C-alpha positions as CSV (number, residue, x, y, z in Angstrom):
1,M,-28.4,8.0,5.3
2,D,-27.0,7.6,1.7
3,L,-23.4,7.3,3.2
4,I,-24.2,4.7,5.4
5,M,-26.1,2.8,2.4
6,N,-23.1,3.2,0.1
7,Y,-21.7,-0.3,0.4
8,P,-19.1,0.1,-2.3
9,L,-17.4,2.9,-0.3
10,W,-17.6,0.4,3.1
11,F,-16.1,-2.3,0.8
12,A,-13.3,-0.3,-0.3
13,L,-12.4,1.3,3.5
14,T,-12.9,-2.6,4.9
15,A,-10.4,-3.8,2.4
16,I,-7.6,-1.0,3.4
17,F,-8.1,-1.9,7.0
18,F,-7.9,-5.4,6.4
19,A,-4.9,-5.4,4.2
20,Q,-3.0,-3.2,6.3
21,F,-3.7,-5.2,9.4
22,V,-2.8,-8.5,7.4
23,K,0.8,-7.2,6.7
24,V,1.8,-7.3,10.2
25,P,1.1,-11.2,11.0
26,L,2.6,-11.7,7.2
27,Q,5.8,-9.9,8.1
28,F,6.0,-11.7,11.6
29,M,6.0,-14.8,9.8
30,I,8.9,-13.9,7.5
31,T,11.1,-12.1,9.9
32,K,9.8,-13.4,13.3
33,K,9.6,-9.9,14.5
34,W,6.2,-8.0,15.2
35,D,6.2,-4.6,12.9
36,W,3.3,-2.7,14.2
37,S,4.4,0.3,12.0
38,L,3.3,-1.7,9.1
39,L,-0.7,-0.5,10.0
40,T,0.1,3.0,8.5
41,S,3.2,2.4,6.1
42,T,3.2,2.1,2.4
43,G,4.3,-0.8,0.6
44,G,4.4,-4.4,1.7
45,M,2.0,-7.4,1.1
46,P,-0.7,-7.3,0.2
47,S,-1.0,-3.7,-1.4
48,S,-3.9,-1.9,0.5
49,H,-4.2,0.3,-2.7
50,S,-5.0,-2.5,-4.9
51,A,-7.2,-4.0,-2.3
52,A,-9.2,-0.7,-2.0
53,V,-9.5,-0.3,-5.7
54,T,-10.9,-3.4,-6.5
55,A,-13.1,-3.6,-3.6
56,L,-14.7,-0.3,-4.6
57,T,-14.8,-1.6,-8.3
58,T,-15.9,-4.9,-7.3
59,G,-18.8,-3.1,-5.1
60,I,-19.8,-1.0,-8.1
61,A,-20.2,-3.9,-10.6
62,L,-22.1,-5.8,-7.9
63,E,-24.7,-2.7,-7.5
64,E,-24.7,-1.1,-10.8
65,G,-23.4,-3.7,-13.2
66,L,-20.6,-4.1,-15.8
67,G,-22.4,-2.0,-18.5
68,S,-22.6,1.0,-16.2
69,P,-20.5,4.1,-16.7
70,I,-19.5,4.5,-13.2
71,F,-18.1,0.8,-13.3
72,A,-15.9,1.9,-16.2
73,V,-14.9,5.0,-14.5
74,S,-13.9,3.1,-11.4
75,A,-12.1,0.2,-13.3
76,V,-9.9,2.7,-15.3
77,F,-9.1,4.4,-12.0
78,A,-8.3,0.8,-10.5
79,I,-5.8,0.2,-13.2
80,I,-4.2,3.6,-13.1
81,V,-3.7,3.1,-9.1
82,M,-2.3,-0.6,-9.4
83,F,-0.2,0.6,-12.6
84,D,1.4,3.4,-10.6
85,A,1.8,1.1,-7.3
86,T,4.0,-1.1,-9.6
87,G,5.8,1.5,-11.5
88,V,6.5,5.0,-10.4
89,R,6.1,4.4,-6.8
90,R,8.0,1.0,-6.8
91,Q,10.9,3.2,-8.9
92,A,11.1,5.4,-6.1
93,G,11.5,2.9,-3.5
94,E,14.3,1.4,-5.3
95,H,15.9,4.9,-5.7
96,A,15.6,5.4,-2.0
97,I,17.4,2.6,-1.2
98,V,20.5,3.7,-3.7
99,L,20.5,7.2,-2.1
100,N,20.2,5.8,1.5
101,Q,23.1,3.7,0.7
102,L,25.0,6.6,-0.5
103,S,24.4,8.7,2.3
104,A,25.6,5.9,4.5
105,D,28.8,5.6,2.4
106,F,29.2,9.4,2.8
107,Q,28.5,9.6,6.4
108,R,31.5,7.0,6.9
109,F,33.9,8.7,5.1
110,I,32.7,12.2,6.6
111,E,33.0,11.0,10.1
112,E,36.7,11.1,9.8
113,A,36.2,14.8,9.6
114,K,37.1,16.9,12.6
115,D,33.9,18.3,13.8
116,W,31.6,15.6,12.4
117,P,31.0,13.8,15.6
118,E,29.8,16.7,17.5
119,K,26.8,17.2,15.3
120,P,23.2,16.1,16.3
121,E,22.2,12.9,14.8
122,H,19.4,14.2,12.9
123,E,21.5,16.5,10.9
124,K,23.8,13.8,9.9
125,R,21.6,11.7,8.1
126,D,17.8,12.1,7.3
127,E,16.5,8.5,5.4
128,L,14.3,8.3,2.6
129,K,10.9,5.8,2.9
130,E,12.3,2.8,1.0
131,L,9.1,1.0,1.0
132,L,6.8,3.1,-1.2
133,G,5.6,1.3,-4.0
134,H,4.8,-2.7,-4.8
135,K,5.8,-5.7,-6.2
136,P,3.6,-6.9,-8.9
137,V,2.5,-10.0,-6.8
138,E,1.7,-7.6,-3.9
139,V,-0.6,-5.7,-6.4
140,F,-2.0,-8.9,-7.4
141,F,-2.9,-10.2,-3.9
142,G,-4.1,-6.7,-3.0
143,A,-6.5,-6.7,-5.7
144,L,-8.0,-10.3,-4.7
145,T,-8.0,-9.3,-1.2
146,G,-10.3,-6.3,-2.5
147,I,-12.5,-8.6,-4.8
148,F,-12.7,-11.3,-1.8
149,I,-14.0,-8.6,0.6
150,S,-16.4,-7.0,-1.6
151,L,-18.1,-10.8,-2.5
152,V,-17.9,-11.8,1.0
153,F,-19.8,-8.6,2.0
154,H,-22.5,-8.8,-0.5
155,Y,-23.2,-12.5,-1.0
156,F,-22.7,-13.7,2.8
157,L,-24.2,-10.4,4.4
158,N,-26.7,-10.0,2.0
159,I,-25.8,-6.4,1.0
């Protein structure tokens, strides 16, 4: 029963699912193509990581207060997650873009080699995942999403 009544956890999980789902129509508005793979991908607008940690932190603040030690732990955790999303993970994505371009360029060079065309496609190139981290605006809107979802649940559903 304790798990069912753990509202900060439910706020965070709802924020993750909402942020992942809303990526699909937002991307459609930009590209005019439906990309359902965004439901399970990292990166993109809004950041589901930021939505989750801010929803969790907001939920804890609402239940335990801003002066509680658990709020402090959650707030620091949220800051680290959001900093990592815009820092290390974003840079890894930028590196993946460059490496994939180098791989494509190298592949064009190698195609002239004698036996290259007979190799299976999967041996020719394995692309790295480029959409790993977030732009600061994606983290910001992810954070707003998390806070909004927690406040909606808390105030309008009287949780």
